[in-house]
C-alpha positions as CSV (number, residue, x, y, z in Angstrom):
1,X,-17.7,60.5,82.3
2,X,-19.5,60.2,85.6
3,X,-16.3,59.0,87.3
4,X,-14.4,62.0,85.9
5,X,-17.1,64.4,87.2
6,X,-16.9,62.8,90.7
7,X,-13.2,63.2,90.7
8,X,-13.5,66.9,89.6
9,X,-16.2,67.9,92.0
10,X,-15.4,65.8,95.0
11,X,-12.3,63.7,95.2
12,X,-9.7,66.2,93.9
13,X,-11.0,69.1,96.1
14,X,-11.2,66.8,99.1
15,X,-7.6,65.7,98.5
16,X,-6.4,69.4,98.2
17,X,-8.2,70.3,101.5
18,X,-6.6,67.4,103.2
19,X,-3.2,68.6,101.9
20,X,-3.8,72.2,103.0
21,X,-4.9,70.9,106.5
22,X,-1.5,69.2,107.0
23,X,0.2,72.6,106.7
24,X,-2.2,74.5,109.0
25,X,-4.9,75.3,106.6
26,X,-5.3,77.0,103.2
27,X,-4.1,80.5,104.3
28,X,-1.0,79.2,106.0
29,X,-0.3,77.1,102.9
30,X,-0.5,80.2,100.8
31,X,2.0,81.9,103.1
32,X,4.3,79.0,102.7
33,X,4.1,79.2,98.9
34,X,4.7,82.9,99.0
35,X,7.9,82.2,101.1
36,X,8.9,79.7,98.5
37,X,8.6,82.3,95.8
38,X,10.6,84.7,97.9
39,X,13.3,82.0,98.1
40,X,13.3,81.5,94.4
41,X,13.7,85.3,93.9
42,X,16.5,85.5,96.4
43,X,18.4,82.7,94.7
44,X,19.0,85.0,91.7
45,X,21.2,87.2,93.9
46,X,23.3,84.5,95.5
47,X,27.0,85.1,95.0
48,X,28.9,83.0,92.5
49,X,30.5,79.8,93.8
50,X,33.4,78.4,91.9
51,X,33.6,74.7,91.1
52,X,37.1,73.3,90.8
53,X,38.3,70.5,88.6
54,X,40.3,68.9,91.5
55,X,37.5,69.3,94.0
56,X,35.5,66.6,95.6
57,X,32.7,65.6,93.1
58,X,29.1,66.2,94.2
59,X,26.2,65.4,91.8
60,X,22.7,67.0,91.7
61,X,19.7,66.2,89.5
62,X,18.2,69.6,89.0
63,X,16.3,71.8,86.6
64,X,14.1,74.9,86.2
65,X,11.9,74.1,89.2
66,X,14.8,73.1,91.5
67,X,17.8,75.1,90.6
68,X,17.1,77.7,93.3
69,X,17.2,74.9,95.9
70,X,20.4,73.5,94.4
71,X,22.1,76.9,94.7
72,X,21.0,77.3,98.3
73,X,22.2,73.8,99.2
74,X,25.6,74.4,97.6
75,X,25.9,77.8,99.3
76,X,25.2,76.3,102.6
77,X,27.8,73.6,102.0
78,X,30.6,76.0,101.0
79,X,29.9,78.2,104.0
80,X,30.6,75.4,106.5
81,X,33.8,74.0,105.1
82,X,37.0,75.1,103.3
83,X,36.9,72.0,101.2
84,X,36.9,72.5,97.4
85,X,34.2,70.8,95.3
86,X,33.4,70.0,91.7
87,X,29.7,70.4,91.2
88,X,28.0,68.3,88.6
89,X,24.6,69.4,87.6
90,X,22.5,66.9,85.7
91,X,19.6,68.0,83.5
92,X,16.2,66.7,84.7
93,X,14.9,67.4,81.2
94,X,14.2,71.2,81.7
95,X,17.5,72.8,80.9
96,X,17.5,75.5,78.3
97,X,20.0,78.1,77.2
98,X,18.8,80.6,79.8
99,X,19.1,78.1,82.6
100,X,22.6,76.9,81.4
101,X,23.7,80.6,81.2
102,X,22.5,81.1,84.8
103,X,24.4,78.0,86.0
104,X,27.6,79.2,84.3
105,X,27.2,82.6,86.0
106,X,26.4,81.4,89.5
107,X,28.4,78.2,89.5
108,X,31.4,79.0,87.3
109,X,33.3,75.8,86.4
110,X,30.5,73.4,87.2
111,X,30.0,70.4,85.0
112,X,26.7,70.6,83.1
113,X,25.3,67.3,81.9
114,X,22.6,68.1,79.3
115,X,19.9,65.8,78.0
116,X,21.9,65.3,74.8
117,X,24.9,64.1,76.8
118,X,22.6,61.9,78.9
119,X,21.0,60.4,75.8
120,X,24.5,59.4,74.5
121,X,25.4,57.9,77.9
122,X,22.2,55.9,78.1
123,X,22.7,54.6,74.6
124,X,26.2,53.4,75.6
125,X,25.2,51.8,78.9
126,X,21.5,51.1,79.0
127,X,20.1,51.3,75.4
128,X,16.3,51.4,75.2
129,X,16.1,48.2,73.2
130,X,17.6,46.2,76.1
131,X,16.1,48.3,79.0
132,X,12.6,49.4,77.8
133,X,11.1,49.5,81.3
134,X,13.8,51.9,82.7
135,X,13.4,54.2,79.7
136,X,9.6,54.1,80.1
137,X,9.9,55.0,83.8
138,X,12.3,57.9,83.0
139,X,9.5,59.4,80.9
140,X,7.0,59.5,83.7
141,X,9.0,59.3,87.0
142,X,11.8,61.9,87.3
143,X,13.3,60.4,90.5
144,X,14.7,57.3,88.7
145,X,17.0,59.7,86.8
146,X,19.1,59.9,90.0
147,X,20.0,56.3,89.0
148,X,19.8,56.1,85.2
149,X,21.0,59.5,84.2
150,X,23.7,60.0,86.9
151,X,25.2,56.5,87.2
152,X,25.7,56.2,83.4
153,X,28.0,59.3,83.4
154,X,31.6,58.2,82.8
155,X,34.3,59.3,85.3
156,X,34.2,58.5,89.0
157,X,33.2,55.0,90.0
158,X,31.7,56.3,93.2
159,X,29.2,59.1,93.0
160,X,27.6,61.1,95.8
161,X,24.2,62.4,94.8
162,X,22.5,65.1,96.9
163,X,18.9,66.2,96.8
164,X,18.5,69.9,96.4
165,X,16.0,70.4,99.3
166,X,18.8,70.2,101.9
167,X,20.9,72.8,103.9
168,X,24.1,72.3,105.7
169,X,24.6,74.0,109.1
170,X,27.9,72.7,110.2
171,X,30.8,70.9,108.5
172,X,29.6,67.4,107.4
173,X,32.8,65.5,108.5
174,X,31.4,62.0,107.8
175,X,30.3,62.9,104.3
176,X,33.6,64.6,103.5
177,X,35.5,61.6,104.8
178,X,33.5,59.3,102.5
179,X,34.1,61.6,99.5
180,X,37.8,61.6,100.1
181,X,38.0,57.8,100.0
182,X,34.8,56.1,99.1
183,X,34.8,52.3,99.4
184,X,31.3,51.4,100.3
185,X,27.7,52.8,99.8
186,X,26.7,55.8,101.8
187,X,23.2,56.8,102.8
188,X,21.1,58.8,105.3
189,X,18.6,57.4,107.8
190,X,14.9,58.2,107.2
191,X,12.5,59.5,109.8
192,X,10.1,56.6,108.9
193,X,10.4,53.7,106.4
194,X,9.4,54.8,103.0
195,X,10.0,52.2,100.3
196,X,6.5,52.0,98.9
197,X,6.9,48.3,98.6
198,X,6.9,45.3,100.9
199,X,10.2,44.2,102.2
200,X,9.2,40.7,101.5
201,X,9.0,41.4,97.8
202,X,12.1,43.6,97.7
203,X,14.1,40.9,99.5
204,X,12.7,38.2,97.2
205,X,13.8,40.1,94.1
206,X,17.2,41.3,95.4
207,X,18.1,37.9,97.0
208,X,19.3,39.7,100.2
209,X,18.0,41.3,103.3
210,X,17.0,45.0,103.0
211,X,18.1,47.5,105.6
212,X,15.4,49.6,107.3
213,X,15.0,53.4,106.9
214,X,17.4,54.1,104.1
215,X,17.0,57.7,102.8
216,X,18.5,58.8,99.5
217,X,18.7,62.5,100.2
218,X,22.4,61.9,100.3
219,X,23.3,58.7,98.5
220,X,26.7,57.3,97.5
221,X,26.8,54.3,95.1
222,X,29.4,52.8,92.8
223,X,28.2,53.1,89.3
224,X,30.3,50.1,88.2
225,X,28.5,47.9,90.8
226,X,25.0,48.6,89.4
227,X,23.6,45.6,87.6
228,X,21.2,47.3,85.2
229,X,19.5,44.1,84.1
230,X,18.6,43.5,87.8
231,X,17.3,47.1,88.0
232,X,15.2,46.7,84.9
233,X,13.7,43.5,86.3
234,X,13.2,44.8,89.8
235,X,11.4,48.0,88.7
236,X,9.1,46.1,86.4
237,X,8.2,43.4,88.9
238,X,7.7,45.7,91.8
239,X,5.2,47.7,89.8
240,X,3.5,44.7,88.3
241,X,3.0,43.1,91.7
242,X,2.4,46.0,94.0
243,X,1.7,49.0,91.8
244,X,3.4,52.3,91.2
245,X,5.0,54.3,94.1
246,X,6.6,57.7,94.5
247,X,9.3,55.9,96.5
248,X,10.4,53.5,93.7
249,X,13.9,55.1,93.4
250,X,14.4,54.8,97.1
251,X,13.3,51.2,97.1
252,X,15.6,50.3,94.2
253,X,18.6,52.1,96.0
254,X,17.9,50.1,99.1
255,X,17.9,46.9,97.0
256,X,21.2,47.9,95.4
257,X,22.7,48.3,98.8
258,X,21.2,45.2,100.2
259,X,23.0,43.8,103.2
260,X,26.3,45.4,102.2
261,X,28.2,47.2,105.0
262,X,27.4,50.8,104.3
263,X,28.6,54.2,105.6
264,X,25.5,55.4,107.5
265,X,25.3,59.1,108.2
266,X,24.3,59.5,111.9
267,X,20.6,60.5,112.0
268,X,21.2,62.9,114.9
269,X,23.5,64.9,112.7
270,X,22.0,64.4,109.3
271,X,18.3,65.0,110.0
272,X,15.5,64.0,107.7
273,X,12.2,66.0,108.2
274,X,13.5,68.2,111.0
275,X,10.9,69.8,113.4
276,X,10.3,73.5,113.9
277,X,12.6,73.6,117.0
278,X,15.4,71.8,115.2
279,X,15.1,74.1,112.2
280,X,15.1,77.2,114.4
281,X,18.1,76.1,116.5
282,X,20.0,74.7,113.4
283,X,20.7,71.5,115.3
284,X,22.7,68.8,113.5
285,X,24.9,69.2,110.5
286,X,22.5,68.8,107.6
287,X,18.7,69.1,107.3
288,X,16.7,67.3,104.6
289,X,13.4,69.2,104.3
290,X,10.8,66.7,103.3
291,X,7.1,66.6,104.1
292,X,6.0,68.9,106.9
293,X,9.5,70.4,107.3
294,X,9.0,72.2,104.0
295,X,7.2,75.0,106.0
296,X,10.3,75.7,108.1
297,X,12.5,75.4,105.0
298,X,10.5,78.0,103.0
299,X,9.6,80.3,105.8
300,X,12.8,80.4,107.9
301,X,15.8,78.2,107.1
302,X,17.1,79.6,103.8
303,X,16.9,83.2,105.1
304,X,19.7,82.5,107.5
305,X,22.0,82.1,104.5
306,X,21.5,85.5,102.9
């Protein structure tokens, strides 16, 4: 009881104040959140973008809280290239009839993978009886669904998964080249290493060296090459020995890639956590708005697309 009271009166408010301070204080943070709500509202009026069956396949894990970002990311992509795409939207667990209706209206022809379809895929590839830890993580850690719920979808061996909080500013030639003929993993380069676990433990479990700075904002993997028994063991052992981490999915992806020769998206073009100047100038081909770059994302970047 006393510990809960201390958390309520001291630790939680202190953590919030520290969070606000990173974004210029409470009032600036409120402005940023107001800009985010404005972005959500504007996404309702984005013009429809057709998804074609013979287009290059691009996967998104999305839902009620992220569809607006997904729609802006897709709009930014189709504005910079004449390439046709087949968009695959995978339910993060929040899809309902209203959201599905909206997807069909704003992304006509897009593949919609609902939780019922996901459940059947999981039962076929990684049934809970054999993979209890991955199923347990799915219930509490949505990011791992980028692996479990997408790479159990039948169809393409190679799948490109994009995070929604990204915008394209120029044609992503390297990414499109990979999509046309994928034959090795693809990933972005992070602005700082964020695996959440020691490389020593990751390398011990994977039995290979781990590349530095892998970022999974854009990640291409071969579903058929994923050893799900390894993934089950890795996830459980990482958390048993070094605790839970927000970056578990990124660590597991880095372990899956290991020392394999990968297609690396040039960090000067595909920019993670761009600064204010970079955002304003639209430098590079793609911006991944993580951490402090969220402010420029919400306040400025998306407005250039409407």
